[in-house]
All heavy atoms as a GROMACS GRO file, in nm:
protein
  590
    1MET      N    1   0.481   0.058   1.849
    1MET     CA    2   0.516   0.172   1.777
    1MET      C    3   0.458   0.300   1.845
    1MET      O    4   0.342   0.307   1.866
    1MET     CB    5   0.462   0.160   1.631
    1MET     CG    6   0.479   0.281   1.549
    1MET     SD    7   0.387   0.258   1.403
    1MET     CE    8   0.469   0.360   1.284
    2LYS      N    9   0.542   0.390   1.875
    2LYS     CA   10   0.504   0.516   1.942
    2LYS      C   11   0.483   0.621   1.833
    2LYS      O   12   0.570   0.653   1.750
    2LYS     CB   13   0.607   0.562   2.039
    2LYS     CG   14   0.565   0.689   2.114
    2LYS     CD   15   0.666   0.727   2.215
    2LYS     CE   16   0.620   0.854   2.279
    2LYS     NZ   17   0.726   0.906   2.370
    3LEU      N   18   0.360   0.686   1.829
    3LEU     CA   19   0.333   0.794   1.734
    3LEU      C   20   0.357   0.925   1.799
    3LEU      O   21   0.308   0.954   1.907
    3LEU     CB   22   0.189   0.782   1.684
    3LEU     CG   23   0.154   0.650   1.614
    3LEU    CD1   24   0.009   0.652   1.578
    3LEU    CD2   25   0.238   0.633   1.489
    4ASP      N   26   0.438   1.015   1.735
    4ASP     CA   27   0.464   1.142   1.798
    4ASP      C   28   0.345   1.239   1.775
    4ASP      O   29   0.259   1.219   1.694
    4ASP     CB   30   0.587   1.203   1.750
    4ASP     CG   31   0.595   1.237   1.596
    4ASP    OD1   32   0.482   1.235   1.535
    4ASP    OD2   33   0.700   1.262   1.544
    5ALA      N   34   0.336   1.338   1.857
    5ALA     CA   35   0.228   1.436   1.858
    5ALA      C   36   0.211   1.509   1.723
    5ALA      O   37   0.098   1.532   1.682
    5ALA     CB   38   0.248   1.539   1.966
    6GLU      N   39   0.323   1.539   1.655
    6GLU     CA   40   0.317   1.611   1.528
    6GLU      C   41   0.246   1.521   1.422
    6GLU      O   42   0.154   1.571   1.351
    6GLU     CB   43   0.454   1.642   1.479
    6GLU     CG   44   0.457   1.722   1.349
    6GLU     CD   45   0.598   1.759   1.314
    6GLU    OE1   46   0.691   1.752   1.388
    6GLU    OE2   47   0.616   1.796   1.186
    7PHE      N   48   0.280   1.392   1.418
    7PHE     CA   49   0.217   1.294   1.329
    7PHE      C   50   0.066   1.287   1.360
    7PHE      O   51  -0.017   1.286   1.271
    7PHE     CB   52   0.284   1.162   1.328
    7PHE     CG   53   0.215   1.066   1.240
    7PHE    CD1   54   0.224   1.073   1.101
    7PHE    CD2   55   0.144   0.958   1.292
    7PHE    CE1   56   0.164   0.983   1.017
    7PHE    CE2   57   0.078   0.868   1.214
    7PHE     CZ   58   0.086   0.879   1.074
    8MET      N   59   0.033   1.274   1.488
    8MET     CA   60  -0.104   1.257   1.530
    8MET      C   61  -0.190   1.377   1.491
    8MET      O   62  -0.307   1.364   1.460
    8MET     CB   63  -0.110   1.232   1.679
    8MET     CG   64  -0.057   1.095   1.722
    8MET     SD   65  -0.142   0.958   1.638
    8MET     CE   66  -0.297   0.964   1.714
    9GLU      N   67  -0.132   1.496   1.495
    9GLU     CA   68  -0.202   1.618   1.456
    9GLU      C   69  -0.243   1.613   1.304
    9GLU      O   70  -0.343   1.662   1.268
    9GLU     CB   71  -0.121   1.742   1.481
    9GLU     CG   72  -0.188   1.872   1.454
    9GLU     CD   73  -0.315   1.899   1.527
    9GLU    OE1   74  -0.331   1.843   1.643
    9GLU    OE2   75  -0.398   1.973   1.479
   10LEU      N   76  -0.154   1.552   1.225
   10LEU     CA   77  -0.176   1.541   1.081
   10LEU      C   78  -0.292   1.448   1.047
   10LEU      O   79  -0.362   1.465   0.951
   10LEU     CB   80  -0.051   1.491   1.007
   10LEU     CG   81   0.065   1.588   1.001
   10LEU    CD1   82   0.190   1.518   0.947
   10LEU    CD2   83   0.031   1.710   0.925
   11ILE      N   84  -0.312   1.346   1.131
   11ILE     CA   85  -0.412   1.243   1.098
   11ILE      C   86  -0.535   1.258   1.192
   11ILE      O   87  -0.618   1.163   1.193
   11ILE     CB   88  -0.358   1.102   1.107
   11ILE    CG1   89  -0.308   1.068   1.250
   11ILE    CG2   90  -0.247   1.081   1.007
   11ILE    CD1   91  -0.277   0.919   1.263
   12ARG      N   92  -0.551   1.367   1.261
   12ARG     CA   93  -0.667   1.383   1.355
   12ARG      C   94  -0.798   1.376   1.276
   12ARG      O   95  -0.799   1.424   1.161
   12ARG     CB   96  -0.649   1.509   1.434
   12ARG     CG   97  -0.665   1.630   1.359
   12ARG     CD   98  -0.642   1.751   1.451
   12ARG     NE   99  -0.614   1.874   1.378
   12ARG     CZ  100  -0.705   1.954   1.324
   12ARG    NH1  101  -0.834   1.924   1.347
   12ARG    NH2  102  -0.672   2.060   1.254
   13PRO      N  103  -0.898   1.329   1.342
   13PRO     CA  104  -1.032   1.327   1.273
   13PRO      C  105  -1.082   1.469   1.238
   13PRO      O  106  -1.049   1.565   1.303
   13PRO     CB  107  -1.122   1.263   1.382
   13PRO     CG  108  -1.035   1.193   1.471
   13PRO     CD  109  -0.903   1.275   1.472
   14TRP      N  110  -1.155   1.472   1.134
   14TRP     CA  111  -1.208   1.605   1.090
   14TRP      C  112  -1.362   1.590   1.089
   14TRP      O  113  -1.417   1.499   1.026
   14TRP     CB  114  -1.155   1.637   0.942
   14TRP     CG  115  -1.213   1.754   0.882
   14TRP    CD1  116  -1.216   1.885   0.931
   14TRP    CD2  117  -1.278   1.755   0.752
   14TRP    NE1  118  -1.276   1.965   0.843
   14TRP    CE2  119  -1.316   1.896   0.733
   14TRP    CE3  120  -1.307   1.666   0.656
   14TRP    CZ2  121  -1.377   1.934   0.621
   14TRP    CZ3  122  -1.372   1.707   0.543
   14TRP    CH2  123  -1.410   1.840   0.520
   15LYS      N  124  -1.427   1.676   1.161
   15LYS     CA  125  -1.569   1.666   1.168
   15LYS      C  126  -1.630   1.739   1.041
   15LYS      O  127  -1.610   1.854   1.018
   15LYS     CB  128  -1.619   1.741   1.294
   15LYS     CG  129  -1.771   1.722   1.313
   15LYS     CD  130  -1.810   1.781   1.447
   15LYS     CE  131  -1.959   1.763   1.464
   15LYS     NZ  132  -2.008   1.821   1.593
   16ALA      N  133  -1.718   1.668   0.971
   16ALA     CA  134  -1.781   1.718   0.851
   16ALA      C  135  -1.930   1.695   0.873
   16ALA      O  136  -1.973   1.580   0.896
   16ALA     CB  137  -1.733   1.654   0.729
   17GLU      N  138  -2.012   1.802   0.865
   17GLU     CA  139  -2.151   1.790   0.881
   17GLU      C  140  -2.227   1.759   0.752
   17GLU      O  141  -2.342   1.731   0.744
   17GLU     CB  142  -2.209   1.920   0.939
   17GLU     CG  143  -2.134   1.960   1.064
   17GLU     CD  144  -2.205   1.915   1.193
   17GLU    OE1  145  -2.328   1.883   1.186
   17GLU    OE2  146  -2.135   1.910   1.293
   18ASP      N  147  -2.152   1.776   0.637
   18ASP     CA  148  -2.216   1.768   0.506
   18ASP      C  149  -2.179   1.647   0.425
   18ASP      O  150  -2.154   1.657   0.309
   18ASP     CB  151  -2.183   1.898   0.430
   18ASP     CG  152  -2.033   1.911   0.402
   18ASP    OD1  153  -1.952   1.844   0.471
   18ASP    OD2  154  -1.989   1.979   0.309
   19ILE      N  155  -2.171   1.535   0.496
   19ILE     CA  156  -2.125   1.412   0.425
   19ILE      C  157  -2.233   1.336   0.359
   19ILE      O  158  -2.351   1.347   0.399
   19ILE     CB  159  -2.049   1.320   0.520
   19ILE    CG1  160  -2.134   1.278   0.635
   19ILE    CG2  161  -1.916   1.389   0.567
   19ILE    CD1  162  -2.068   1.178   0.735
   20PHE      N  163  -2.197   1.263   0.248
   20PHE     CA  164  -2.290   1.176   0.181
   20PHE      C  165  -2.213   1.072   0.117
   20PHE      O  166  -2.090   1.072   0.109
   20PHE     CB  167  -2.378   1.260   0.080
   20PHE     CG  168  -2.303   1.311  -0.039
   20PHE    CD1  169  -2.308   1.239  -0.158
   20PHE    CD2  170  -2.222   1.423  -0.031
   20PHE    CE1  171  -2.237   1.290  -0.272
   20PHE    CE2  172  -2.157   1.468  -0.138
   20PHE     CZ  173  -2.162   1.403  -0.258
   21ARG      N  174  -2.282   0.968   0.073
   21ARG     CA  175  -2.216   0.848   0.009
   21ARG      C  176  -2.223   0.856  -0.138
   21ARG      O  177  -2.320   0.893  -0.196
   21ARG     CB  178  -2.289   0.719   0.060
   21ARG     CG  179  -2.223   0.595   0.016
   21ARG     CD  180  -2.314   0.481   0.059
   21ARG     NE  181  -2.261   0.357   0.021
   21ARG     CZ  182  -2.264   0.306  -0.108
   21ARG    NH1  183  -2.318   0.370  -0.201
   21ARG    NH2  184  -2.209   0.188  -0.128
   22MET      N  185  -2.104   0.824  -0.207
   22MET     CA  186  -2.099   0.821  -0.348
   22MET      C  187  -2.042   0.681  -0.382
   22MET      O  188  -1.972   0.610  -0.307
   22MET     CB  189  -1.999   0.925  -0.405
   22MET     CG  190  -2.051   1.063  -0.400
   22MET     SD  191  -1.938   1.188  -0.466
   22MET     CE  192  -1.909   1.134  -0.633
   23GLY      N  193  -2.069   0.638  -0.508
   23GLY     CA  194  -2.020   0.502  -0.550
   23GLY      C  195  -2.132   0.404  -0.541
   23GLY      O  196  -2.233   0.428  -0.481
   24SER      N  197  -2.108   0.288  -0.607
   24SER     CA  198  -2.210   0.184  -0.607
   24SER      C  199  -2.196   0.095  -0.487
   24SER      O  200  -2.097   0.096  -0.415
   24SER     CB  201  -2.193   0.102  -0.737
   24SER     OG  202  -2.067   0.033  -0.728
   25ARG      N  203  -2.300   0.018  -0.464
   25ARG     CA  204  -2.298  -0.081  -0.353
   25ARG      C  205  -2.194  -0.185  -0.379
   25ARG      O  206  -2.135  -0.236  -0.288
   25ARG     CB  207  -2.431  -0.144  -0.336
   25ARG     CG  208  -2.542  -0.048  -0.290
   25ARG     CD  209  -2.675  -0.118  -0.265
   25ARG     NE  210  -2.778  -0.029  -0.238
   25ARG     CZ  211  -2.806   0.019  -0.114
   25ARG    NH1  212  -2.737  -0.024  -0.013
   25ARG    NH2  213  -2.907   0.105  -0.097
   26ASN      N  214  -2.170  -0.217  -0.514
   26ASN     CA  215  -2.072  -0.322  -0.540
   26ASN      C  216  -1.935  -0.285  -0.509
   26ASN      O  217  -1.848  -0.369  -0.492
   26ASN     CB  218  -2.087  -0.356  -0.690
   26ASN     CG  219  -2.217  -0.405  -0.731
   26ASN    OD1  220  -2.298  -0.442  -0.644
   26ASN    ND2  221  -2.243  -0.408  -0.861
   27ASP      N  222  -1.904  -0.151  -0.504
   27ASP     CA  223  -1.771  -0.100  -0.476
   27ASP      C  224  -1.754  -0.060  -0.331
   27ASP      O  225  -1.642  -0.016  -0.296
   27ASP     CB  226  -1.743   0.017  -0.569
   27ASP     CG  227  -1.598   0.055  -0.578
   27ASP    OD1  228  -1.509  -0.035  -0.553
   27ASP    OD2  229  -1.562   0.168  -0.602
   28GLY      N  230  -1.856  -0.072  -0.256
   28GLY     CA  231  -1.842  -0.033  -0.110
   28GLY      C  232  -1.879   0.115  -0.089
   28GLY      O  233  -1.925   0.154   0.016
   29GLY      N  234  -1.858   0.193  -0.189
   29GLY     CA  235  -1.891   0.339  -0.175
   29GLY      C  236  -1.789   0.417  -0.098
   29GLY      O  237  -1.701   0.358  -0.038
   30TYR      N  238  -1.807   0.546  -0.100
   30TYR     CA  239  -1.718   0.638  -0.028
   30TYR      C  240  -1.796   0.746   0.041
   30TYR      O  241  -1.895   0.797  -0.021
   30TYR     CB  242  -1.622   0.707  -0.127
   30TYR     CG  243  -1.535   0.605  -0.209
   30TYR    CD1  244  -1.584   0.549  -0.326
   30TYR    CD2  245  -1.412   0.569  -0.154
   30TYR    CE1  246  -1.510   0.455  -0.393
   30TYR    CE2  247  -1.338   0.473  -0.226
   30TYR     CZ  248  -1.386   0.417  -0.345
   30TYR     OH  249  -1.306   0.325  -0.410
   31VAL      N  250  -1.764   0.783   0.158
   31VAL     CA  251  -1.828   0.889   0.232
   31VAL      C  252  -1.749   1.013   0.206
   31VAL      O  253  -1.624   1.014   0.238
   31VAL     CB  254  -1.840   0.854   0.382
   31VAL    CG1  255  -1.903   0.974   0.460
   31VAL    CG2  256  -1.923   0.727   0.400
   32VAL      N  257  -1.812   1.116   0.152
   32VAL     CA  258  -1.734   1.239   0.113
   32VAL      C  259  -1.809   1.361   0.164
   32VAL      O  260  -1.928   1.359   0.188
   32VAL     CB  261  -1.716   1.240  -0.041
   32VAL    CG1  262  -1.628   1.129  -0.094
   32VAL    CG2  263  -1.847   1.248  -0.113
   33SER      N  264  -1.735   1.471   0.167
   33SER     CA  265  -1.793   1.600   0.206
   33SER      C  266  -1.850   1.667   0.079
   33SER      O  267  -1.782   1.679  -0.021
   33SER     CB  268  -1.680   1.686   0.264
   33SER     OG  269  -1.720   1.823   0.262
   34SER      N  270  -1.971   1.708   0.090
   34SER     CA  271  -2.036   1.775  -0.028
   34SER      C  272  -1.964   1.907  -0.059
   34SER      O  273  -1.941   1.937  -0.178
   34SER     CB  274  -2.181   1.795  -0.001
   34SER     OG  275  -2.222   1.925   0.017
   35ARG      N  276  -1.916   1.981   0.041
   35ARG     CA  277  -1.834   2.098   0.018
   35ARG      C  278  -1.711   2.075  -0.058
   35ARG      O  279  -1.672   2.143  -0.156
   35ARG     CB  280  -1.804   2.170   0.148
   35ARG     CG  281  -1.720   2.303   0.131
   35ARG     CD  282  -1.695   2.368   0.265
   35ARG     NE  283  -1.620   2.284   0.353
   35ARG     CZ  284  -1.490   2.274   0.364
   35ARG    NH1  285  -1.417   2.345   0.278
   35ARG    NH2  286  -1.429   2.200   0.447
   36LEU      N  287  -1.636   1.967  -0.020
   36LEU     CA  288  -1.514   1.930  -0.088
   36LEU      C  289  -1.542   1.881  -0.236
   36LEU      O  290  -1.468   1.914  -0.321
   36LEU     CB  291  -1.437   1.825  -0.011
   36LEU     CG  292  -1.372   1.875   0.123
   36LEU    CD1  293  -1.306   1.759   0.188
   36LEU    CD2  294  -1.276   1.987   0.091
   37MET      N  295  -1.653   1.805  -0.249
   37MET     CA  296  -1.682   1.763  -0.385
   37MET      C  297  -1.716   1.879  -0.474
   37MET      O  298  -1.688   1.880  -0.597
   37MET     CB  299  -1.799   1.661  -0.386
   37MET     CG  300  -1.764   1.523  -0.331
   37MET     SD  301  -1.650   1.435  -0.435
   37MET     CE  302  -1.496   1.449  -0.340
   38LYS      N  303  -1.782   1.980  -0.421
   38LYS     CA  304  -1.820   2.098  -0.498
   38LYS      C  305  -1.700   2.187  -0.536
   38LYS      O  306  -1.700   2.254  -0.639
   38LYS     CB  307  -1.931   2.183  -0.428
   38LYS     CG  308  -2.060   2.113  -0.426
   38LYS     CD  309  -2.157   2.199  -0.342
   38LYS     CE  310  -2.290   2.119  -0.324
   38LYS     NZ  311  -2.378   2.189  -0.234
   39THR      N  312  -1.602   2.185  -0.452
   39THR     CA  313  -1.487   2.273  -0.474
   39THR      C  314  -1.368   2.203  -0.536
   39THR      O  315  -1.269   2.264  -0.577
   39THR     CB  316  -1.440   2.340  -0.343
   39THR    OG1  317  -1.404   2.244  -0.248
   39THR    CG2  318  -1.547   2.428  -0.280
   40SER      N  319  -1.373   2.069  -0.551
   40SER     CA  320  -1.262   1.993  -0.613
   40SER      C  321  -1.293   1.976  -0.767
   40SER      O  322  -1.415   1.961  -0.799
   40SER     CB  323  -1.251   1.857  -0.549
   40SER     OG  324  -1.220   1.874  -0.413
   41ASN      N  325  -1.193   1.982  -0.841
   41ASN     CA  326  -1.217   1.964  -0.986
   41ASN      C  327  -1.131   1.858  -1.047
   41ASN      O  328  -1.135   1.830  -1.164
   41ASN     CB  329  -1.204   2.093  -1.065
   41ASN     CG  330  -1.065   2.158  -1.048
   41ASN    OD1  331  -0.978   2.094  -0.994
   41ASN    ND2  332  -1.049   2.276  -1.102
   42VAL      N  333  -1.051   1.794  -0.966
   42VAL     CA  334  -0.959   1.683  -1.009
   42VAL      C  335  -0.968   1.567  -0.917
   42VAL      O  336  -0.969   1.587  -0.794
   42VAL     CB  337  -0.814   1.733  -1.023
   42VAL    CG1  338  -0.726   1.611  -1.057
   42VAL    CG2  339  -0.805   1.840  -1.131
   43LEU      N  340  -0.979   1.447  -0.964
   43LEU     CA  341  -0.982   1.326  -0.882
   43LEU      C  342  -0.876   1.233  -0.929
   43LEU      O  343  -0.864   1.204  -1.050
   43LEU     CB  344  -1.121   1.254  -0.897
   43LEU     CG  345  -1.128   1.120  -0.824
   43LEU    CD1  346  -1.123   1.135  -0.678
   43LEU    CD2  347  -1.254   1.048  -0.869
   44LEU      N  348  -0.785   1.196  -0.838
   44LEU     CA  349  -0.687   1.093  -0.864
   44LEU      C  350  -0.736   0.962  -0.807
   44LEU      O  351  -0.757   0.951  -0.685
   44LEU     CB  352  -0.550   1.128  -0.802
   44LEU     CG  353  -0.495   1.268  -0.838
   44LEU    CD1  354  -0.362   1.297  -0.764
   44LEU    CD2  355  -0.469   1.272  -0.990
   45SER      N  356  -0.760   0.864  -0.895
   45SER     CA  357  -0.812   0.740  -0.848
   45SER      C  358  -0.714   0.625  -0.859
   45SER      O  359  -0.678   0.592  -0.977
   45SER     CB  360  -0.946   0.711  -0.930
   45SER     OG  361  -1.008   0.594  -0.888
   46TYR      N  362  -0.675   0.573  -0.754
   46TYR     CA  363  -0.573   0.466  -0.752
   46TYR      C  364  -0.642   0.334  -0.726
   46TYR      O  365  -0.732   0.323  -0.644
   46TYR     CB  366  -0.469   0.490  -0.647
   46TYR     CG  367  -0.393   0.616  -0.673
   46TYR    CD1  368  -0.433   0.739  -0.610
   46TYR    CD2  369  -0.284   0.621  -0.751
   46TYR    CE1  370  -0.359   0.852  -0.632
   46TYR    CE2  371  -0.213   0.736  -0.777
   46TYR     CZ  372  -0.255   0.856  -0.714
   46TYR     OH  373  -0.187   0.974  -0.743
   47GLY      N  374  -0.613   0.230  -0.796
   47GLY     CA  375  -0.672   0.100  -0.785
   47GLY      C  376  -0.810   0.098  -0.846
   47GLY      O  377  -0.907   0.053  -0.794
   48TYR      N  378  -0.809   0.136  -0.968
   48TYR     CA  379  -0.938   0.150  -1.046
   48TYR      C  380  -1.014   0.021  -1.056
   48TYR      O  381  -1.129   0.012  -1.040
   48TYR     CB  382  -0.901   0.210  -1.184
   48TYR     CG  383  -1.010   0.189  -1.290
   48TYR    CD1  384  -1.130   0.259  -1.282
   48TYR    CD2  385  -0.983   0.112  -1.396
   48TYR    CE1  386  -1.225   0.245  -1.378
   48TYR    CE2  387  -1.086   0.094  -1.494
   48TYR     CZ  388  -1.199   0.159  -1.486
   48TYR     OH  389  -1.300   0.141  -1.576
   49GLY      N  390  -0.945  -0.086  -1.094
   49GLY     CA  391  -1.016  -0.211  -1.109
   49GLY      C  392  -1.112  -0.213  -1.224
   49GLY      O  393  -1.081  -0.163  -1.338
   50HIS      N  394  -1.239  -0.254  -1.203
   50HIS     CA  395  -1.337  -0.260  -1.309
   50HIS      C  396  -1.465  -0.186  -1.278
   50HIS      O  397  -1.561  -0.194  -1.349
   50HIS     CB  398  -1.376  -0.409  -1.338
   50HIS     CG  399  -1.258  -0.488  -1.380
   50HIS    ND1  400  -1.197  -0.474  -1.503
   50HIS    CD2  401  -1.188  -0.583  -1.316
   50HIS    CE1  402  -1.097  -0.558  -1.512
   50HIS    NE2  403  -1.086  -0.627  -1.401
   51ASN      N  404  -1.468  -0.110  -1.173
   51ASN     CA  405  -1.584  -0.034  -1.130
   51ASN      C  406  -1.554   0.114  -1.127
   51ASN      O  407  -1.471   0.156  -1.045
   51ASN     CB  408  -1.632  -0.084  -0.995
   51ASN     CG  409  -1.764  -0.023  -0.952
   51ASN    OD1  410  -1.788   0.095  -0.986
   51ASN    ND2  411  -1.847  -0.098  -0.888
   52ALA      N  412  -1.616   0.194  -1.215
   52ALA     CA  413  -1.585   0.334  -1.218
   52ALA      C  414  -1.704   0.417  -1.173
   52ALA      O  415  -1.720   0.535  -1.215
   52ALA     CB  416  -1.540   0.373  -1.357
   53ASP      N  417  -1.800   0.364  -1.100
   53ASP     CA  418  -1.921   0.432  -1.055
   53ASP      C  419  -1.890   0.565  -0.982
   53ASP      O  420  -1.949   0.662  -1.002
   53ASP     CB  421  -2.011   0.345  -0.979
   53ASP     CG  422  -2.072   0.234  -1.062
   53ASP    OD1  423  -2.074   0.246  -1.182
   53ASP    OD2  424  -2.119   0.128  -1.004
   54PHE      N  425  -1.794   0.555  -0.889
   54PHE     CA  426  -1.755   0.672  -0.808
   54PHE      C  427  -1.702   0.778  -0.903
   54PHE      O  428  -1.739   0.901  -0.888
   54PHE     CB  429  -1.655   0.634  -0.698
   54PHE     CG  430  -1.604   0.751  -0.628
   54PHE    CD1  431  -1.684   0.811  -0.528
   54PHE    CD2  432  -1.474   0.802  -0.644
   54PHE    CE1  433  -1.632   0.925  -0.456
   54PHE    CE2  434  -1.428   0.904  -0.572
   54PHE     CZ  435  -1.508   0.973  -0.477
   55GLU      N  436  -1.615   0.744  -0.986
   55GLU     CA  437  -1.550   0.835  -1.077
   55GLU      C  438  -1.655   0.899  -1.171
   55GLU      O  439  -1.652   1.022  -1.202
   55GLU     CB  440  -1.438   0.766  -1.157
   55GLU     CG  441  -1.320   0.726  -1.079
   55GLU     CD  442  -1.334   0.597  -0.999
   55GLU    OE1  443  -1.443   0.531  -1.009
   55GLU    OE2  444  -1.239   0.556  -0.933
   56LYS      N  445  -1.749   0.820  -1.220
   56LYS     CA  446  -1.858   0.869  -1.309
   56LYS      C  447  -1.943   0.974  -1.227
   56LYS      O  448  -1.979   1.078  -1.282
   56LYS     CB  449  -1.943   0.755  -1.356
   56LYS     CG  450  -1.873   0.671  -1.461
   56LYS     CD  451  -1.963   0.561  -1.498
   56LYS     CE  452  -1.893   0.456  -1.588
   56LYS     NZ  453  -1.984   0.341  -1.619
   57GLN      N  454  -1.969   0.949  -1.103
   57GLN     CA  455  -2.053   1.037  -1.024
   57GLN      C  456  -1.977   1.167  -0.997
   57GLN      O  457  -2.037   1.277  -0.996
   57GLN     CB  458  -2.090   0.975  -0.890
   57GLN     CG  459  -2.199   0.867  -0.907
   57GLN     CD  460  -2.231   0.794  -0.777
   57GLN    OE1  461  -2.187   0.834  -0.668
   57GLN    NE2  462  -2.311   0.689  -0.788
   58PHE      N  463  -1.844   1.162  -0.979
   58PHE     CA  464  -1.762   1.285  -0.961
   58PHE      C  465  -1.770   1.363  -1.092
   58PHE      O  466  -1.785   1.485  -1.080
   58PHE     CB  467  -1.618   1.243  -0.927
   58PHE     CG  468  -1.524   1.359  -0.912
   58PHE    CD1  469  -1.531   1.436  -0.793
   58PHE    CD2  470  -1.438   1.397  -1.008
   58PHE    CE1  471  -1.451   1.549  -0.781
   58PHE    CE2  472  -1.352   1.505  -0.993
   58PHE     CZ  473  -1.361   1.583  -0.881
   59LEU      N  474  -1.755   1.303  -1.204
   59LEU     CA  475  -1.766   1.377  -1.330
   59LEU      C  476  -1.902   1.436  -1.348
   59LEU      O  477  -1.910   1.549  -1.402
   59LEU     CB  478  -1.732   1.287  -1.451
   59LEU     CG  479  -1.586   1.234  -1.460
   59LEU    CD1  480  -1.574   1.130  -1.570
   59LEU    CD2  481  -1.490   1.358  -1.488
   60ALA      N  482  -2.002   1.372  -1.304
   60ALA     CA  483  -2.142   1.423  -1.319
   60ALA      C  484  -2.167   1.550  -1.236
   60ALA      O  485  -2.257   1.626  -1.264
   60ALA     CB  486  -2.246   1.316  -1.288
   61LEU      N  487  -2.089   1.567  -1.131
   61LEU     CA  488  -2.100   1.692  -1.046
   61LEU      C  489  -2.070   1.816  -1.118
   61LEU      O  490  -2.130   1.924  -1.093
   61LEU     CB  491  -2.012   1.679  -0.920
   61LEU     CG  492  -2.052   1.570  -0.820
   61LEU    CD1  493  -1.942   1.563  -0.710
   61LEU    CD2  494  -2.185   1.598  -0.760
   62ASN      N  495  -1.975   1.802  -1.214
   62ASN     CA  496  -1.935   1.927  -1.291
   62ASN      C  497  -1.867   1.874  -1.417
   62ASN      O  498  -1.770   1.799  -1.410
   62ASN     CB  499  -1.838   2.003  -1.205
   62ASN     CG  500  -1.797   2.135  -1.275
   62ASN    OD1  501  -1.801   2.148  -1.402
   62ASN    ND2  502  -1.749   2.228  -1.200
   63LYS      N  503  -1.912   1.915  -1.529
   63LYS     CA  504  -1.859   1.869  -1.658
   63LYS      C  505  -1.714   1.911  -1.677
   63LYS      O  506  -1.647   1.857  -1.762
   63LYS     CB  507  -1.950   1.924  -1.777
   63LYS     CG  508  -2.082   1.874  -1.775
   63LYS     CD  509  -2.093   1.725  -1.786
   63LYS     CE  510  -2.238   1.674  -1.784
   63LYS     NZ  511  -2.248   1.532  -1.769
   64LYS      N  512  -1.669   2.006  -1.606
   64LYS     CA  513  -1.525   2.051  -1.613
   64LYS      C  514  -1.432   1.964  -1.530
   64LYS      O  515  -1.310   1.976  -1.532
   64LYS     CB  516  -1.510   2.194  -1.580
   64LYS     CG  517  -1.580   2.289  -1.676
   64LYS     CD  518  -1.559   2.433  -1.638
   64LYS     CE  519  -1.631   2.519  -1.741
   64LYS     NZ  520  -1.622   2.667  -1.704
   65ASN      N  521  -1.489   1.882  -1.444
   65ASN     CA  522  -1.404   1.795  -1.357
   65ASN      C  523  -1.320   1.699  -1.440
   65ASN      O  524  -1.361   1.666  -1.554
   65ASN     CB  525  -1.494   1.714  -1.262
   65ASN     CG  526  -1.549   1.790  -1.154
   65ASN    OD1  527  -1.510   1.908  -1.129
   65ASN    ND2  528  -1.631   1.731  -1.070
   66ARG      N  529  -1.205   1.661  -1.385
   66ARG     CA  530  -1.117   1.569  -1.456
   66ARG      C  531  -1.086   1.450  -1.364
   66ARG      O  532  -1.066   1.473  -1.242
   66ARG     CB  533  -0.987   1.637  -1.497
   66ARG     CG  534  -1.020   1.750  -1.602
   66ARG     CD  535  -0.897   1.818  -1.641
   66ARG     NE  536  -0.818   1.727  -1.731
   66ARG     CZ  537  -0.696   1.749  -1.767
   66ARG    NH1  538  -0.634   1.854  -1.731
   66ARG    NH2  539  -0.634   1.666  -1.852
   67VAL      N  540  -1.075   1.328  -1.416
   67VAL     CA  541  -1.042   1.213  -1.341
   67VAL      C  542  -0.918   1.146  -1.403
   67VAL      O  543  -0.917   1.128  -1.524
   67VAL     CB  544  -1.163   1.115  -1.334
   67VAL    CG1  545  -1.120   0.979  -1.271
   67VAL    CG2  546  -1.283   1.170  -1.265
   68PHE      N  547  -0.826   1.117  -1.316
   68PHE     CA  548  -0.704   1.043  -1.362
   68PHE      C  549  -0.713   0.906  -1.294
   68PHE      O  550  -0.706   0.897  -1.173
   68PHE     CB  551  -0.577   1.120  -1.330
   68PHE     CG  552  -0.569   1.246  -1.402
   68PHE    CD1  553  -0.617   1.363  -1.342
   68PHE    CD2  554  -0.512   1.252  -1.528
   68PHE    CE1  555  -0.611   1.485  -1.407
   68PHE    CE2  556  -0.504   1.376  -1.594
   68PHE     CZ  557  -0.550   1.492  -1.534
   69LEU      N  558  -0.712   0.793  -1.370
   69LEU     CA  559  -0.723   0.661  -1.317
   69LEU      C  560  -0.582   0.593  -1.325
   69LEU      O  561  -0.516   0.605  -1.426
   69LEU     CB  562  -0.819   0.577  -1.401
   69LEU     CG  563  -0.961   0.626  -1.406
   69LEU    CD1  564  -1.039   0.547  -1.507
   69LEU    CD2  565  -1.027   0.613  -1.267
   70PHE      N  566  -0.548   0.529  -1.219
   70PHE     CA  567  -0.420   0.454  -1.212
   70PHE      C  568  -0.445   0.319  -1.158
   70PHE      O  569  -0.523   0.295  -1.067
   70PHE     CB  570  -0.323   0.525  -1.114
   70PHE     CG  571  -0.294   0.671  -1.150
   70PHE    CD1  572  -0.366   0.771  -1.106
   70PHE    CD2  573  -0.185   0.697  -1.241
   70PHE    CE1  574  -0.337   0.903  -1.139
   70PHE    CE2  575  -0.160   0.824  -1.281
   70PHE     CZ  576  -0.232   0.928  -1.227
   71ASP      N  577  -0.383   0.221  -1.221
   71ASP     CA  578  -0.399   0.080  -1.173
   71ASP      C  579  -0.283   0.001  -1.238
   71ASP      O  580  -0.223   0.050  -1.334
   71ASP     CB  581  -0.529   0.022  -1.213
   71ASP     CG  582  -0.572  -0.094  -1.123
   71ASP    OD1  583  -0.493  -0.147  -1.049
   71ASP    OD2  584  -0.688  -0.129  -1.130
   72SER      N  585  -0.250  -0.110  -1.180
   72SER     CA  586  -0.142  -0.193  -1.232
   72SER      C  587  -0.191  -0.307  -1.311
   72SER      O  588  -0.311  -0.344  -1.306
   72SER     CB  589  -0.051  -0.243  -1.119
   72SER     OG  590  -0.129  -0.316  -1.023
   0.00000   0.00000   0.00000
């Protein structure tokens, strides 16, 4: 499969100096940018399952944050 240059530009790596880990050890956790977490107020969470530690931590960052969980 040949990937064109336009598509590759969309998925290029982004260097973030302000990253940290959120979520529990049981869920594997997520590496996120602290700047993005501070400026985001909505989280769309797909594949919720039974562990909401990441979502709870996102809500704890700002009481006005909203989380929408989706799962089948």
